[in-house]
N, C-alpha and C positions, 0 to 999 in steps of 0.2 A: 819349374819353380818349386822350391822346397816349401810345402804348406805348413810344415811343423814349426818352422822359424822364419817367418816372412822377412824380418829385418835382416837376417843373414843372407837370404836369397837376393833381396834388393842390393845389399852391399856387394855381393858377387857380380850381379848384373852391372852395377856401376863400374866396378873394376874391369870387367870384360870390355865394356863401352869405352872406357878410358885407353886401354891397350889397343883397341881396334882403331880408335881415332888417331892415336900417335903413329900407328903403322900407316894409316892412310895419309897423315899429314907428311910423312917421310917421303912418300912417293909422289905427292901432288905437285911438287916443283917441276917435274918433267912434263906434266900434262898441258895441253892447249888451255888458253884462257876460258873458252866457252864451257868446257867440261868442269873446270875448277868452279866456275860461277854456279853451275848446276849442282855440283856437290855441296857448295856453301849454302844454297837455298834448301837442299834436302836436309842438311844438318840443322838448320834453323827451324824447319818444320818438325823434325824429330824432337828437338829440345822443347818446342812449344807444345807438342802433344804430350810429352812426358810430364810437363808442368801441369797441364790440364788433368791428366790421369792421377797425378799426386794430390791435387786439390779435391778431386771427386772421392778418393779412397781414404782421406785423412779422417773424417768424422765417424766412419763406420767401424764396427767391431770386426775382428778377424776370427775365422774358424780355425782353430788348431787341430790337426789330425796327427795322432801319435802313430807309432810304428805298428801298434796292435790294431789300428783301425778305429780307435775311439775318438770321437770329435768333442772338443769342448769350445765354448765361446770365450775367446780371450779378450783382453783389454788392451792389447797392442804393446805388452811389455811393461806395463805399469806395475809397481809393487803394491800389494794390499797393505793398508794400514791396520792397526790393531783392532778397531771396531769392525772393518770389513772381514778380517779373519774370524772374529767371534761370531759375526752374523752368518758366515758360510758354514761355520762348525755347529750352529744352533740346531739345524734339522736333524743332524746326527745325534746330538744329546737328547733331543725330544724323542727321537726313535728308541734310543737305548732306554730312557726312563719308561717309555710305554711297554717295551718288552719286559722289563723288570717287574712292572705292575702287573702285567698279565700273568707272569710266572708265579708271583706271590698270591694273587687271587685264586689261581688254579690249584696251587698247593693247599690253600686253606679250604677250598671246596672239596678236595680229595680227602683231607683229613676229617672234615665233618661227616662225609659219607661213610668213611670207615668207622668213625665213632659211632654213628647211628647203627650200622650193622652190628658192631660189638655190643652196643647197649641192648639191641633186639635179642641177640643171642644169650646174653647174660640174664635178661629179664624173662626169658621164655620159660615154659613149664618144662621142657626137655633139657637134660643136662648137655653141655657142649660135646661130651664124648659120644652122644648119640648120633651127631651129624657125621662123625668119622666112621661109624659102623657101616659096612657094606650092605648089611641087611636093611638098614633104614631107607636106603635108596630104593630097594625092592619094595618095601612097605609103601613108600610114597607113590610109586608107579602103580602098584595093584590097587591102592585105595582109591585113586582118582581114576 
Protein backbone atom coordinates (compact mmCIF):
# COMPACT_ATOMS: atom_id res chain seq x y z
CA UNK A 1 0.00 0.00 0.00
CA UNK A 2 1.31 3.41 -0.94
CA UNK A 3 1.55 5.32 2.36
CA UNK A 4 2.31 8.67 0.70
CA UNK A 5 -1.12 8.81 -0.98
CA UNK A 6 -3.63 6.53 0.79
CA UNK A 7 -6.61 7.47 -1.40
CA UNK A 8 -4.71 6.49 -4.55
CA UNK A 9 -3.68 3.20 -2.96
CA UNK A 10 -7.29 2.45 -1.95
CA UNK A 11 -8.50 3.25 -5.47
CA UNK A 12 -5.92 0.85 -6.92
CA UNK A 13 -6.97 -1.87 -4.47
CA UNK A 14 -10.62 -1.39 -5.41
CA UNK A 15 -9.78 -1.55 -9.10
CA UNK A 16 -7.79 -4.76 -8.59
CA UNK A 17 -10.65 -6.25 -6.57
CA UNK A 18 -13.18 -5.47 -9.31
CA UNK A 19 -10.98 -7.05 -12.00
CA UNK A 20 -10.43 -10.14 -9.85
CA UNK A 21 -14.16 -10.45 -9.12
CA UNK A 22 -15.02 -10.16 -12.82
CA UNK A 23 -12.50 -12.88 -13.65
CA UNK A 24 -13.85 -15.17 -10.95
CA UNK A 25 -17.44 -14.52 -12.06
CA UNK A 26 -16.55 -15.48 -15.63
CA UNK A 27 -15.34 -18.92 -14.56
CA UNK A 28 -17.92 -19.57 -11.85
CA UNK A 29 -20.66 -20.79 -14.21
CA UNK A 30 -18.76 -24.02 -14.77
CA UNK A 31 -18.32 -24.80 -11.04
CA UNK A 32 -20.59 -27.08 -8.97
CA UNK A 33 -23.31 -25.45 -6.83
CA UNK A 34 -21.71 -26.12 -3.42
CA UNK A 35 -18.47 -24.39 -4.47
CA UNK A 36 -20.33 -21.37 -5.86
CA UNK A 37 -22.23 -21.06 -2.57
CA UNK A 38 -18.99 -21.11 -0.56
CA UNK A 39 -17.51 -18.48 -2.88
CA UNK A 40 -20.61 -16.31 -2.46
CA UNK A 41 -20.36 -16.57 1.34
CA UNK A 42 -16.64 -15.73 1.25
CA UNK A 43 -17.33 -12.66 -0.90
CA UNK A 44 -20.03 -11.49 1.49
CA UNK A 45 -17.62 -11.85 4.43
CA UNK A 46 -14.90 -9.94 2.56
CA UNK A 47 -17.28 -7.08 1.76
CA UNK A 48 -18.47 -6.96 5.39
CA UNK A 49 -14.89 -6.86 6.67
CA UNK A 50 -14.05 -4.09 4.22
CA UNK A 51 -17.01 -2.01 5.39
CA UNK A 52 -15.99 -2.48 9.05
CA UNK A 53 -12.38 -1.53 8.24
CA UNK A 54 -13.55 1.59 6.37
CA UNK A 55 -15.70 2.68 9.31
CA UNK A 56 -12.86 2.19 11.79
CA UNK A 57 -10.32 4.20 9.78
CA UNK A 58 -12.62 7.04 8.68
CA UNK A 59 -12.29 9.46 11.65
CA UNK A 60 -8.55 8.95 12.16
CA UNK A 61 -5.81 11.07 10.67
CA UNK A 62 -3.32 9.62 8.25
CA UNK A 63 0.45 9.71 8.43
CA UNK A 64 1.94 10.71 5.09
CA UNK A 65 5.50 9.53 4.47
CA UNK A 66 7.35 11.21 1.64
CA UNK A 67 10.03 9.73 -0.60
CA UNK A 68 12.75 11.26 1.58
CA UNK A 69 11.46 9.52 4.71
CA UNK A 70 9.83 12.55 6.33
CA UNK A 71 6.49 11.91 7.97
CA UNK A 72 3.70 14.42 8.36
CA UNK A 73 0.25 14.19 9.90
CA UNK A 74 -2.26 14.57 7.11
CA UNK A 75 -5.91 15.47 7.14
CA UNK A 76 -6.96 12.92 4.56
CA UNK A 77 -6.71 15.14 1.49
CA UNK A 78 -8.75 18.04 2.82
CA UNK A 79 -7.65 21.45 1.62
CA UNK A 80 -6.69 24.10 4.16
CA UNK A 81 -8.67 27.31 4.27
CA UNK A 82 -7.07 30.75 4.58
CA UNK A 83 -7.07 30.87 8.40
CA UNK A 84 -5.52 27.42 8.67
CA UNK A 85 -2.75 28.44 6.26
CA UNK A 86 -2.08 31.60 8.25
CA UNK A 87 -2.04 29.61 11.50
CA UNK A 88 0.40 27.09 10.05
CA UNK A 89 2.72 29.89 8.85
CA UNK A 90 2.54 31.83 12.13
CA UNK A 91 5.29 29.87 13.97
CA UNK A 92 7.66 30.47 11.06
CA UNK A 93 6.90 34.21 11.12
CA UNK A 94 7.45 34.36 14.90
CA UNK A 95 10.75 32.50 14.53
CA UNK A 96 11.96 34.88 11.81
CA UNK A 97 10.97 37.92 13.90
CA UNK A 98 12.84 36.48 16.90
CA UNK A 99 15.99 35.90 14.84
CA UNK A 100 15.87 39.45 13.45
CA UNK A 101 15.42 40.83 16.99
CA UNK A 102 18.40 38.83 18.27
CA UNK A 103 20.52 40.08 15.36
CA UNK A 104 19.61 43.73 16.02
CA UNK A 105 20.26 43.46 19.77
CA UNK A 106 23.66 41.81 19.23
CA UNK A 107 24.67 44.45 16.70
CA UNK A 108 23.71 47.19 19.19
CA UNK A 109 25.69 45.48 21.94
CA UNK A 110 28.78 45.16 19.71
CA UNK A 111 28.52 48.80 18.65
CA UNK A 112 28.33 49.93 22.30
CA UNK A 113 31.39 47.80 23.22
CA UNK A 114 33.42 49.25 20.34
CA UNK A 115 32.29 52.77 21.30
CA UNK A 116 33.40 52.19 24.92
CA UNK A 117 36.84 50.97 23.80
CA UNK A 118 37.23 53.92 21.42
CA UNK A 119 36.17 56.38 24.13
CA UNK A 120 38.65 54.82 26.59
CA UNK A 121 41.46 55.07 24.03
CA UNK A 122 40.70 58.68 23.16
CA UNK A 123 40.33 59.87 26.77
CA UNK A 124 43.42 58.02 28.04
CA UNK A 125 46.67 59.87 28.90
CA UNK A 126 48.58 58.01 26.20
CA UNK A 127 48.13 58.96 22.56
CA UNK A 128 46.61 56.24 20.34
CA UNK A 129 49.86 55.91 18.38
CA UNK A 130 51.57 54.61 21.55
CA UNK A 131 49.42 51.48 21.46
CA UNK A 132 50.71 50.65 17.96
CA UNK A 133 54.38 50.98 19.00
CA UNK A 134 56.07 47.53 19.43
CA UNK A 135 58.11 48.91 22.33
CA UNK A 136 54.92 49.68 24.25
CA UNK A 137 54.04 45.97 24.42
CA UNK A 138 57.53 45.28 25.83
CA UNK A 139 57.04 48.11 28.32
CA UNK A 140 53.76 46.61 29.54
CA UNK A 141 55.31 43.14 29.91
CA UNK A 142 58.34 44.33 31.81
CA UNK A 143 56.43 46.73 34.05
CA UNK A 144 54.02 44.11 35.31
